[in-house]
PADOBA-486554 format. One record per residue (C-alpha): residue number from 1; residue in one letter; x, z, y. Coordinates in nm, 3 decimals, decimal comma, always signed. Last residue first. Layout:
N
<atom NUM; "a"; <X; Z; Y>>,
...
***
This chain:
419
<atom 419; "x"; <-3,974; -0,277; -4,263>>,
<atom 418; "x"; <-3,777; -0,361; -3,953>>,
<atom 417; "x"; <-3,437; -0,251; -4,097>>,
<atom 416; "x"; <-3,264; -0,591; -4,137>>,
<atom 415; "x"; <-3,401; -0,705; -3,795>>,
<atom 414; "x"; <-3,197; -0,424; -3,637>>,
<atom 413; "x"; <-2,865; -0,583; -3,729>>,
<atom 412; "x"; <-2,983; -0,924; -3,600>>,
<atom 411; "x"; <-3,096; -0,781; -3,271>>,
<atom 410; "x"; <-2,769; -0,582; -3,231>>,
<atom 409; "x"; <-2,574; -0,907; -3,274>>,
<atom 408; "x"; <-2,797; -1,086; -3,035>>,
<atom 407; "x"; <-2,759; -0,818; -2,765>>,
<atom 406; "x"; <-2,382; -0,846; -2,800>>,
<atom 405; "x"; <-2,117; -0,587; -2,905>>,
<atom 404; "x"; <-1,786; -0,645; -2,734>>,
<atom 403; "x"; <-1,856; -0,380; -2,463>>,
<atom 402; "x"; <-1,925; -0,094; -2,714>>,
<atom 401; "x"; <-1,608; +0,113; -2,664>>,
<atom 400; "x"; <-1,594; -0,014; -2,302>>,
<atom 399; "x"; <-1,914; +0,173; -2,220>>,
<atom 398; "x"; <-2,136; -0,075; -2,037>>,
<atom 397; "x"; <-2,302; -0,145; -2,373>>,
<atom 396; "x"; <-2,460; +0,199; -2,350>>,
<atom 395; "x"; <-2,638; +0,141; -2,021>>,
<atom 394; "x"; <-2,765; -0,204; -2,127>>,
<atom 393; "x"; <-2,898; -0,073; -2,460>>,
<atom 392; "x"; <-3,073; +0,222; -2,292>>,
<atom 391; "x"; <-3,238; +0,003; -2,034>>,
<atom 390; "x"; <-3,340; -0,264; -2,279>>,
<atom 389; "x"; <-3,511; -0,010; -2,498>>,
<atom 388; "x"; <-3,749; +0,099; -2,220>>,
<atom 387; "x"; <-3,804; +0,471; -2,209>>,
<atom 386; "x"; <-3,842; +0,788; -2,421>>,
<atom 385; "x"; <-3,771; +0,622; -2,751>>,
<atom 384; "x"; <-4,008; +0,738; -3,028>>,
<atom 383; "x"; <-3,870; +0,887; -3,349>>,
<atom 382; "x"; <-4,023; +0,950; -3,686>>,
<atom 381; "x"; <-3,916; +1,230; -3,919>>,
<atom 380; "x"; <-3,975; +1,235; -4,289>>,
<atom 379; "x"; <-4,131; +1,482; -4,532>>,
<atom 378; "x"; <-4,190; +1,402; -4,899>>,
<atom 377; "x"; <-4,240; +1,068; -5,079>>,
<atom 376; "x"; <-4,508; +1,230; -5,290>>,
<atom 375; "x"; <-4,730; +1,257; -4,981>>,
<atom 374; "x"; <-4,574; +1,111; -4,674>>,
<atom 373; "x"; <-4,577; +1,412; -4,441>>,
<atom 372; "x"; <-4,468; +1,315; -4,090>>,
<atom 371; "x"; <-4,241; +1,513; -3,857>>,
<atom 370; "x"; <-4,254; +1,394; -3,497>>,
<atom 369; "x"; <-3,957; +1,327; -3,269>>,
<atom 368; "x"; <-3,949; +1,230; -2,899>>,
<atom 367; "x"; <-3,643; +1,060; -2,743>>,
<atom 366; "x"; <-3,423; +1,094; -2,434>>,
<atom 365; "x"; <-3,571; +1,441; -2,369>>,
<atom 364; "x"; <-3,222; +1,606; -2,383>>,
<atom 363; "x"; <-3,359; +1,831; -2,665>>,
<atom 362; "x"; <-3,474; +1,515; -2,846>>,
<atom 361; "x"; <-3,128; +1,362; -2,819>>,
<atom 360; "x"; <-2,989; +1,682; -2,967>>,
<atom 359; "x"; <-3,235; +1,669; -3,258>>,
<atom 358; "x"; <-3,142; +1,310; -3,327>>,
<atom 357; "x"; <-2,773; +1,406; -3,320>>,
<atom 356; "x"; <-2,832; +1,678; -3,576>>,
<atom 355; "x"; <-3,009; +1,428; -3,800>>,
<atom 354; "x"; <-2,706; +1,199; -3,764>>,
<atom 353; "x"; <-2,498; +1,489; -3,897>>,
<atom 352; "x"; <-2,724; +1,524; -4,197>>,
<atom 351; "x"; <-2,712; +1,154; -4,263>>,
<atom 350; "x"; <-2,333; +1,182; -4,284>>,
<atom 349; "x"; <-2,083; +1,040; -4,031>>,
<atom 348; "x"; <-1,995; +0,671; -3,992>>,
<atom 347; "x"; <-1,623; +0,573; -3,960>>,
<atom 346; "x"; <-1,578; +0,368; -3,642>>,
<atom 345; "x"; <-1,461; +0,004; -3,637>>,
<atom 344; "x"; <-1,702; -0,133; -3,383>>,
<atom 343; "x"; <-1,912; -0,334; -3,629>>,
<atom 342; "x"; <-1,885; -0,079; -3,909>>,
<atom 341; "x"; <-2,027; +0,189; -3,677>>,
<atom 340; "x"; <-2,306; -0,044; -3,566>>,
<atom 339; "x"; <-2,410; -0,106; -3,924>>,
<atom 338; "x"; <-2,396; +0,263; -4,017>>,
<atom 337; "x"; <-2,619; +0,351; -3,721>>,
<atom 336; "x"; <-2,867; +0,081; -3,815>>,
<atom 335; "x"; <-2,897; +0,229; -4,168>>,
<atom 334; "x"; <-2,919; +0,582; -4,027>>,
<atom 333; "x"; <-3,189; +0,484; -3,778>>,
<atom 332; "x"; <-3,404; +0,309; -4,045>>,
<atom 331; "x"; <-3,383; +0,609; -4,269>>,
<atom 330; "x"; <-3,457; +0,848; -3,977>>,
<atom 329; "x"; <-3,779; +0,658; -3,918>>,
<atom 328; "x"; <-3,879; +0,446; -3,617>>,
<atom 327; "x"; <-4,195; +0,476; -3,417>>,
<atom 326; "x"; <-4,277; +0,206; -3,163>>,
<atom 325; "x"; <-4,401; +0,344; -2,829>>,
<atom 324; "x"; <-4,561; +0,010; -2,740>>,
<atom 323; "x"; <-4,653; -0,236; -3,012>>,
<atom 322; "x"; <-4,626; -0,611; -3,023>>,
<atom 321; "x"; <-4,551; -0,601; -3,400>>,
<atom 320; "x"; <-4,230; -0,807; -3,410>>,
<atom 319; "x"; <-4,124; -0,771; -3,049>>,
<atom 318; "x"; <-4,195; -0,394; -3,054>>,
<atom 317; "x"; <-4,003; -0,363; -3,377>>,
<atom 316; "x"; <-3,698; -0,545; -3,241>>,
<atom 315; "x"; <-3,683; -0,340; -2,920>>,
<atom 314; "x"; <-3,743; -0,009; -3,098>>,
<atom 313; "x"; <-3,474; -0,084; -3,357>>,
<atom 312; "x"; <-3,222; -0,162; -3,081>>,
<atom 311; "x"; <-3,319; +0,153; -2,887>>,
<atom 310; "x"; <-3,295; +0,377; -3,195>>,
<atom 309; "x"; <-2,958; +0,234; -3,300>>,
<atom 308; "x"; <-2,824; +0,262; -2,942>>,
<atom 307; "x"; <-2,934; +0,625; -2,936>>,
<atom 306; "x"; <-2,752; +0,688; -3,269>>,
<atom 305; "x"; <-2,441; +0,502; -3,146>>,
<atom 304; "x"; <-2,449; +0,700; -2,817>>,
<atom 303; "x"; <-2,467; +1,020; -3,012>>,
<atom 302; "x"; <-2,158; +0,905; -3,213>>,
<atom 301; "x"; <-1,963; +0,841; -2,890>>,
<atom 300; "x"; <-2,034; +1,167; -2,708>>,
<atom 299; "x"; <-2,314; +1,145; -2,442>>,
<atom 298; "x"; <-2,210; +1,152; -2,073>>,
<atom 297; "x"; <-2,326; +0,801; -2,003>>,
<atom 296; "x"; <-2,668; +0,868; -2,147>>,
<atom 295; "x"; <-2,725; +1,167; -1,917>>,
<atom 294; "x"; <-2,606; +0,968; -1,616>>,
<atom 293; "x"; <-2,845; +0,686; -1,705>>,
<atom 292; "x"; <-3,140; +0,929; -1,733>>,
<atom 291; "x"; <-3,082; +1,050; -1,375>>,
<atom 290; "x"; <-3,048; +0,695; -1,246>>,
<atom 289; "x"; <-3,246; +0,607; -0,934>>,
<atom 288; "x"; <-3,433; +0,932; -0,886>>,
<atom 287; "x"; <-3,138; +1,093; -0,706>>,
<atom 286; "x"; <-3,099; +0,791; -0,476>>,
<atom 285; "x"; <-3,468; +0,787; -0,383>>,
<atom 284; "x"; <-3,460; +1,162; -0,315>>,
<atom 283; "x"; <-3,155; +1,122; -0,087>>,
<atom 282; "x"; <-3,336; +0,858; +0,121>>,
<atom 281; "x"; <-3,623; +1,109; +0,166>>,
<atom 280; "x"; <-3,372; +1,379; +0,266>>,
<atom 279; "x"; <-3,217; +1,150; +0,523>>,
<atom 278; "x"; <-3,567; +1,079; +0,662>>,
<atom 277; "x"; <-3,620; +1,456; +0,684>>,
<atom 276; "x"; <-3,323; +1,463; +0,921>>,
<atom 275; "x"; <-2,963; +1,591; +0,891>>,
<atom 274; "x"; <-2,789; +1,604; +1,237>>,
<atom 273; "x"; <-2,469; +1,468; +1,377>>,
<atom 272; "x"; <-2,532; +1,126; +1,226>>,
<atom 271; "x"; <-2,236; +0,917; +1,122>>,
<atom 270; "x"; <-2,450; +0,722; +0,864>>,
<atom 269; "x"; <-2,217; +0,844; +0,588>>,
<atom 268; "x"; <-2,248; +1,195; +0,730>>,
<atom 267; "x"; <-2,630; +1,179; +0,719>>,
<atom 266; "x"; <-2,610; +1,046; +0,361>>,
<atom 265; "x"; <-2,380; +1,334; +0,263>>,
<atom 264; "x"; <-2,616; +1,591; +0,416>>,
<atom 263; "x"; <-2,913; +1,439; +0,229>>,
<atom 262; "x"; <-2,704; +1,448; -0,090>>,
<atom 261; "x"; <-2,643; +1,820; -0,053>>,
<atom 260; "x"; <-3,007; +1,891; +0,018>>,
<atom 259; "x"; <-3,116; +1,697; -0,287>>,
<atom 258; "x"; <-2,859; +1,868; -0,511>>,
<atom 257; "x"; <-2,986; +2,206; -0,389>>,
<atom 256; "x"; <-3,350; +2,113; -0,464>>,
<atom 255; "x"; <-3,259; +1,974; -0,811>>,
<atom 254; "x"; <-3,066; +2,284; -0,906>>,
<atom 253; "x"; <-3,353; +2,500; -0,777>>,
<atom 252; "x"; <-3,600; +2,339; -1,014>>,
<atom 251; "x"; <-3,941; +2,493; -0,969>>,
<atom 250; "x"; <-4,116; +2,265; -1,223>>,
<atom 249; "x"; <-4,043; +1,942; -1,042>>,
<atom 248; "x"; <-4,299; +1,997; -0,763>>,
<atom 247; "x"; <-4,118; +2,312; -0,667>>,
<atom 246; "x"; <-3,787; +2,124; -0,627>>,
<atom 245; "x"; <-3,955; +1,853; -0,419>>,
<atom 244; "x"; <-4,129; +2,117; -0,203>>,
<atom 243; "x"; <-3,796; +2,297; -0,152>>,
<atom 242; "x"; <-3,626; +1,980; -0,040>>,
<atom 241; "x"; <-3,905; +1,906; +0,209>>,
<atom 240; "x"; <-3,917; +2,268; +0,342>>,
<atom 239; "x"; <-3,540; +2,270; +0,395>>,
<atom 238; "x"; <-3,555; +1,937; +0,579>>,
<atom 237; "x"; <-3,862; +2,034; +0,790>>,
<atom 236; "x"; <-3,684; +2,120; +1,116>>,
<atom 235; "x"; <-3,371; +1,910; +1,148>>,
<atom 234; "x"; <-3,059; +2,058; +0,991>>,
<atom 233; "x"; <-2,726; +2,066; +1,176>>,
<atom 232; "x"; <-2,795; +2,387; +1,371>>,
<atom 231; "x"; <-2,499; +2,588; +1,237>>,
<atom 230; "x"; <-2,230; +2,424; +1,021>>,
<atom 229; "x"; <-2,318; +2,396; +0,662>>,
<atom 228; "x"; <-2,215; +2,576; +0,333>>,
<atom 227; "x"; <-2,305; +2,945; +0,362>>,
<atom 226; "x"; <-2,608; +2,913; +0,598>>,
<atom 225; "x"; <-2,724; +2,604; +0,414>>,
<atom 224; "x"; <-2,691; +2,781; +0,078>>,
<atom 223; "x"; <-2,899; +3,074; +0,210>>,
<atom 222; "x"; <-3,161; +2,847; +0,363>>,
<atom 221; "x"; <-3,180; +2,662; +0,037>>,
<atom 220; "x"; <-3,238; +2,980; -0,166>>,
<atom 219; "x"; <-3,503; +3,110; +0,077>>,
<atom 218; "x"; <-3,683; +2,775; +0,070>>,
<atom 217; "x"; <-3,665; +2,775; -0,311>>,
<atom 216; "x"; <-3,839; +3,112; -0,315>>,
<atom 215; "x"; <-4,115; +2,987; -0,079>>,
<atom 214; "x"; <-4,168; +2,679; -0,305>>,
<atom 213; "x"; <-4,205; +2,894; -0,623>>,
<atom 212; "x"; <-3,925; +2,916; -0,873>>,
<atom 211; "x"; <-4,021; +2,859; -1,241>>,
<atom 210; "x"; <-4,025; +3,167; -1,466>>,
<atom 209; "x"; <-3,714; +3,313; -1,634>>,
<atom 208; "x"; <-3,780; +3,496; -1,962>>,
<atom 207; "x"; <-3,553; +3,770; -2,087>>,
<atom 206; "x"; <-3,551; +3,848; -2,459>>,
<atom 205; "x"; <-3,365; +4,124; -2,638>>,
<atom 204; "x"; <-3,220; +3,990; -2,960>>,
<atom 203; "x"; <-3,255; +4,124; -3,316>>,
<atom 202; "x"; <-2,947; +3,907; -3,399>>,
<atom 201; "x"; <-2,935; +3,977; -3,776>>,
<atom 200; "x"; <-3,309; +3,956; -3,819>>,
<atom 199; "x"; <-3,330; +3,639; -3,602>>,
<atom 198; "x"; <-3,055; +3,477; -3,815>>,
<atom 197; "x"; <-3,219; +3,580; -4,143>>,
<atom 196; "x"; <-3,550; +3,439; -4,019>>,
<atom 195; "x"; <-3,394; +3,097; -3,956>>,
<atom 194; "x"; <-3,386; +2,977; -3,594>>,
<atom 193; "x"; <-3,621; +2,691; -3,495>>,
<atom 192; "x"; <-3,884; +2,923; -3,350>>,
<atom 191; "x"; <-3,622; +3,088; -3,134>>,
<atom 190; "x"; <-3,525; +2,762; -2,973>>,
<atom 189; "x"; <-3,887; +2,649; -2,926>>,
<atom 188; "x"; <-3,910; +2,693; -2,545>>,
<atom 187; "x"; <-3,581; +2,507; -2,508>>,
<atom 186; "x"; <-3,389; +2,550; -2,187>>,
<atom 185; "x"; <-3,150; +2,793; -2,352>>,
<atom 184; "x"; <-2,910; +3,073; -2,265>>,
<atom 183; "x"; <-2,780; +3,279; -2,554>>,
<atom 182; "x"; <-2,598; +3,605; -2,474>>,
<atom 181; "x"; <-2,397; +3,741; -2,762>>,
<atom 180; "x"; <-2,210; +4,076; -2,808>>,
<atom 179; "x"; <-1,867; +4,128; -2,941>>,
<atom 178; "x"; <-1,659; +4,428; -3,060>>,
<atom 177; "x"; <-1,348; +4,629; -3,006>>,
<atom 176; "x"; <-1,116; +4,764; -3,275>>,
<atom 175; "x"; <-1,187; +4,751; -3,648>>,
<atom 174; "x"; <-1,372; +4,423; -3,626>>,
<atom 173; "x"; <-1,711; +4,294; -3,739>>,
<atom 172; "x"; <-1,894; +3,959; -3,700>>,
<atom 171; "x"; <-2,252; +3,974; -3,828>>,
<atom 170; "x"; <-2,398; +3,838; -3,501>>,
<atom 169; "x"; <-2,115; +3,579; -3,476>>,
<atom 168; "x"; <-2,177; +3,444; -3,829>>,
<atom 167; "x"; <-2,553; +3,423; -3,798>>,
<atom 166; "x"; <-2,539; +3,282; -3,445>>,
<atom 165; "x"; <-2,295; +3,003; -3,534>>,
<atom 164; "x"; <-2,455; +2,907; -3,864>>,
<atom 163; "x"; <-2,810; +2,897; -3,725>>,
<atom 162; "x"; <-2,707; +2,709; -3,414>>,
<atom 161; "x"; <-2,533; +2,429; -3,617>>,
<atom 160; "x"; <-2,468; +2,142; -3,377>>,
<atom 159; "x"; <-2,514; +2,358; -3,068>>,
<atom 158; "x"; <-2,731; +2,189; -2,803>>,
<atom 157; "x"; <-3,003; +2,457; -2,817>>,
<atom 156; "x"; <-2,737; +2,703; -2,689>>,
<atom 155; "x"; <-2,744; +2,545; -2,345>>,
<atom 154; "x"; <-2,511; +2,832; -2,246>>,
<atom 153; "x"; <-2,356; +3,041; -2,527>>,
<atom 152; "x"; <-2,227; +3,352; -2,348>>,
<atom 151; "x"; <-1,992; +3,565; -2,560>>,
<atom 150; "x"; <-1,957; +3,925; -2,421>>,
<atom 149; "x"; <-1,642; +4,097; -2,539>>,
<atom 148; "x"; <-1,589; +4,477; -2,564>>,
<atom 147; "x"; <-1,234; +4,609; -2,593>>,
<atom 146; "x"; <-0,931; +4,615; -2,824>>,
<atom 145; "x"; <-0,767; +4,301; -2,703>>,
<atom 144; "x"; <-0,558; +4,279; -3,011>>,
<atom 143; "x"; <-0,869; +4,347; -3,219>>,
<atom 142; "x"; <-1,063; +4,074; -3,043>>,
<atom 141; "x"; <-0,785; +3,815; -3,077>>,
<atom 140; "x"; <-0,713; +3,897; -3,438>>,
<atom 139; "x"; <-1,080; +3,875; -3,530>>,
<atom 138; "x"; <-1,116; +3,546; -3,350>>,
<atom 137; "x"; <-0,806; +3,417; -3,540>>,
<atom 136; "x"; <-0,971; +3,509; -3,870>>,
<atom 135; "x"; <-1,298; +3,355; -3,756>>,
<atom 134; "x"; <-1,123; +3,027; -3,683>>,
<atom 133; "x"; <-0,932; +3,031; -4,012>>,
<atom 132; "x"; <-1,267; +3,087; -4,194>>,
<atom 131; "x"; <-1,393; +2,777; -4,021>>,
<atom 130; "x"; <-1,137; +2,571; -4,212>>,
<atom 129; "x"; <-0,832; +2,418; -4,049>>,
<atom 128; "x"; <-0,786; +2,051; -3,970>>,
<atom 127; "x"; <-0,797; +2,105; -3,593>>,
<atom 126; "x"; <-0,717; +2,468; -3,518>>,
<atom 125; "x"; <-0,671; +2,437; -3,138>>,
<atom 124; "x"; <-0,590; +2,701; -2,883>>,
<atom 123; "x"; <-0,548; +2,714; -2,505>>,
<atom 122; "x"; <-0,425; +3,056; -2,404>>,
<atom 121; "x"; <-0,585; +3,340; -2,205>>,
<atom 120; "x"; <-0,626; +3,541; -2,525>>,
<atom 119; "x"; <-1,001; +3,619; -2,485>>,
<atom 118; "x"; <-1,097; +3,288; -2,310>>,
<atom 117; "x"; <-0,891; +3,087; -2,566>>,
<atom 116; "x"; <-1,047; +3,266; -2,862>>,
<atom 115; "x"; <-1,397; +3,193; -2,722>>,
<atom 114; "x"; <-1,317; +2,823; -2,658>>,
<atom 113; "x"; <-1,168; +2,782; -3,005>>,
<atom 112; "x"; <-1,477; +2,944; -3,155>>,
<atom 111; "x"; <-1,711; +2,705; -2,980>>,
<atom 110; "x"; <-1,500; +2,409; -3,087>>,
<atom 109; "x"; <-1,506; +2,518; -3,448>>,
<atom 108; "x"; <-1,878; +2,587; -3,454>>,
<atom 107; "x"; <-1,948; +2,239; -3,312>>,
<atom 106; "x"; <-2,110; +2,181; -2,973>>,
<atom 105; "x"; <-1,845; +2,258; -2,709>>,
<atom 104; "x"; <-1,916; +2,044; -2,404>>,
<atom 103; "x"; <-2,298; +2,069; -2,407>>,
<atom 102; "x"; <-2,245; +2,411; -2,555>>,
<atom 101; "x"; <-2,111; +2,549; -2,230>>,
<atom 100; "x"; <-1,917; +2,853; -2,350>>,
<atom 99; "x"; <-1,853; +3,146; -2,114>>,
<atom 98; "x"; <-1,630; +3,416; -2,265>>,
<atom 97; "x"; <-1,652; +3,767; -2,129>>,
<atom 96; "x"; <-1,396; +4,044; -2,105>>,
<atom 95; "x"; <-1,401; +4,424; -2,111>>,
<atom 94; "x"; <-1,154; +4,710; -2,151>>,
<atom 93; "x"; <-1,284; +5,053; -2,058>>,
<atom 92; "x"; <-1,035; +5,326; -1,942>>,
<atom 91; "x"; <-1,027; +5,220; -1,577>>,
<atom 90; "x"; <-1,394; +5,263; -1,513>>,
<atom 89; "x"; <-1,466; +5,235; -1,138>>,
<atom 88; "x"; <-1,275; +4,945; -0,984>>,
<atom 87; "x"; <-1,199; +4,718; -1,286>>,
<atom 86; "x"; <-1,524; +4,821; -1,455>>,
<atom 85; "x"; <-1,730; +4,728; -1,148>>,
<atom 84; "x"; <-1,551; +4,395; -1,104>>,
<atom 83; "x"; <-1,616; +4,298; -1,468>>,
<atom 82; "x"; <-1,979; +4,404; -1,446>>,
<atom 81; "x"; <-2,029; +4,203; -1,122>>,
<atom 80; "x"; <-1,872; +3,890; -1,280>>,
<atom 79; "x"; <-2,102; +3,937; -1,573>>,
<atom 78; "x"; <-2,411; +3,967; -1,349>>,
<atom 77; "x"; <-2,325; +3,661; -1,135>>,
<atom 76; "x"; <-2,248; +3,452; -1,443>>,
<atom 75; "x"; <-2,579; +3,553; -1,604>>,
<atom 74; "x"; <-2,779; +3,498; -1,280>>,
<atom 73; "x"; <-2,615; +3,160; -1,228>>,
<atom 72; "x"; <-2,691; +3,041; -1,582>>,
<atom 71; "x"; <-3,056; +3,140; -1,584>>,
<atom 70; "x"; <-3,146; +3,032; -1,232>>,
<atom 69; "x"; <-3,463; +2,831; -1,275>>,
<atom 68; "x"; <-3,289; +2,490; -1,282>>,
<atom 67; "x"; <-3,386; +2,390; -1,631>>,
<atom 66; "x"; <-3,698; +2,563; -1,779>>,
<atom 65; "x"; <-3,667; +2,911; -1,914>>,
<atom 64; "x"; <-3,489; +3,108; -2,177>>,
<atom 63; "x"; <-3,248; +3,405; -2,207>>,
<atom 62; "x"; <-3,177; +3,546; -2,557>>,
<atom 61; "x"; <-2,980; +3,868; -2,559>>,
<atom 60; "x"; <-2,767; +4,054; -2,815>>,
<atom 59; "x"; <-2,766; +4,427; -2,740>>,
<atom 58; "x"; <-2,465; +4,567; -2,543>>,
<atom 57; "x"; <-2,145; +4,658; -2,725>>,
<atom 56; "x"; <-1,988; +4,997; -2,648>>,
<atom 55; "x"; <-1,728; +5,121; -2,396>>,
<atom 54; "x"; <-1,966; +5,318; -2,177>>,
<atom 53; "x"; <-1,964; +5,060; -1,903>>,
<atom 52; "x"; <-2,037; +4,807; -2,180>>,
<atom 51; "x"; <-2,380; +4,967; -2,232>>,
<atom 50; "x"; <-2,477; +4,887; -1,871>>,
<atom 49; "x"; <-2,519; +4,519; -1,981>>,
<atom 48; "x"; <-2,867; +4,582; -2,120>>,
<atom 47; "x"; <-3,014; +4,732; -1,801>>,
<atom 46; "x"; <-2,818; +4,483; -1,590>>,
<atom 45; "x"; <-2,999; +4,197; -1,763>>,
<atom 44; "x"; <-3,342; +4,348; -1,693>>,
<atom 43; "x"; <-3,243; +4,421; -1,330>>,
<atom 42; "x"; <-3,124; +4,061; -1,281>>,
<atom 41; "x"; <-3,450; +3,924; -1,429>>,
<atom 40; "x"; <-3,653; +4,143; -1,191>>,
<atom 39; "x"; <-3,453; +4,060; -0,885>>,
<atom 38; "x"; <-3,458; +3,682; -0,946>>,
<atom 37; "x"; <-3,592; +3,536; -0,623>>,
<atom 36; "x"; <-3,256; +3,539; -0,443>>,
<atom 35; "x"; <-2,917; +3,616; -0,593>>,
<atom 34; "x"; <-2,646; +3,722; -0,344>>,
<atom 33; "x"; <-2,278; +3,621; -0,291>>,
<atom 32; "x"; <-2,354; +3,286; -0,453>>,
<atom 31; "x"; <-2,181; +3,181; -0,779>>,
<atom 30; "x"; <-2,086; +2,813; -0,749>>,
<atom 29; "x"; <-2,054; +2,623; -1,074>>,
<atom 28; "x"; <-2,350; +2,394; -0,995>>,
<atom 27; "x"; <-2,168; +2,282; -0,671>>,
<atom 26; "x"; <-2,348; +2,311; -0,333>>,
<atom 25; "x"; <-2,143; +2,605; -0,200>>,
<atom 24; "x"; <-1,825; +2,413; -0,297>>,
<atom 23; "x"; <-1,877; +2,176; -0,001>>,
<atom 22; "x"; <-1,798; +2,449; +0,261>>,
<atom 21; "x"; <-1,838; +2,339; +0,622>>,
<atom 20; "x"; <-2,063; +2,040; +0,568>>,
<atom 19; "x"; <-2,199; +1,885; +0,894>>,
<atom 18; "x"; <-1,913; +1,758; +1,116>>,
<atom 17; "x"; <-1,680; +1,693; +0,820>>,
<atom 16; "x"; <-1,321; +1,670; +0,933>>,
<atom 15; "x"; <-1,123; +1,347; +0,895>>,
<atom 14; "x"; <-0,811; +1,381; +0,686>>,
<atom 13; "x"; <-0,916; +1,138; +0,413>>,
<atom 12; "x"; <-1,042; +0,874; +0,655>>,
<atom 11; "x"; <-0,738; +0,882; +0,885>>,
<atom 10; "x"; <-0,503; +0,891; +0,589>>,
<atom 9; "x"; <-0,680; +0,589; +0,440>>,
<atom 8; "x"; <-0,626; +0,378; +0,749>>,
<atom 7; "x"; <-0,270; +0,504; +0,798>>,
<atom 6; "x"; <-0,183; +0,408; +0,436>>,
<atom 5; "x"; <-0,350; +0,070; +0,457>>,
<atom 4; "x"; <-0,164; -0,011; +0,779>>,
<atom 3; "x"; <+0,158; +0,128; +0,645>>,
<atom 2; "x"; <+0,142; -0,096; +0,337>>,
<atom 1; "x"; <+0,001; -0,003; +0,003>>,
***
């Protein structure tokens, strides 16, 4: 890059924002200095967590509610507070917590590696070793630490084997120290899908987070604006508009905050010294443009292959039978999945693993699943795609790993499984 290009970029990169004072305030990972609209849930959580101040494990806890209702931020806020309290007030009690986002760490092995790493402060990997090796290392880590450890499993419904993970962790025992589990889930049926032996072993306390109301969202947005923006940069009505959008979408604070942040960015892009309601309306259009697409893009490779299989089958079957909301079976999906794997040079996984991926895609609301009894043929599961097949196919094929697949090739593969 020549001096002209360098100076041009330097001027842009070093320019001060006239609207946003602290961008980190609008990040999902941000823990605000105060929690608004969740006093009751925070008090319930603190009631259980107080056990660790006495050097003993707190009860296992299940926290559930819709996305964006404050579950994760309340838990992280509370655990941070407990840690700070113990550091200042109770010097003879050792305590740590491990925060595992199950969207990023889905398998039992990856979850355990993250926990061990959080306890020891070192990055660990036991690729190629058995799960028993992982639990042995976890036992060593907890006993060497010698204190109480809280394990947070956020988006727990996305774990590959939730029954195995929760059963093994809830029955985990050590000579020194101990662990407690907090599961956070968006799924209303998460507990219903756990085996009775797991529920019995967990015996969890339950905390339910209701949706935010519009007035509660206004308070949250005003607080974020006060922390993150310069004074007097919001036009009257911007906060109310963003709060109303969040309230309309099941009281989703995450959505409302993201909308306000994007409105500010659009105003800055247009070189405006104030954020207007019109900027917020433009921001909403941008947010609505490709939420599903971003979810698809972030899927791991094998889940993309399964979704591509479902979309390709749905497209062919709808063309053959002229039906909307075409139902495909797990058998058809697995056959198509194997064909795509062979075509792109990937080793296919087992039918059981593909079943896990189907469940995950359902949790992400990309597909709907229905169990169907077929008499002497037993129980099968049918799948309906949650959108237009062409959209999913196009989005996945933009991934370089799939770029040499063609629409015609997928059509021919799917045609073999149309019956």
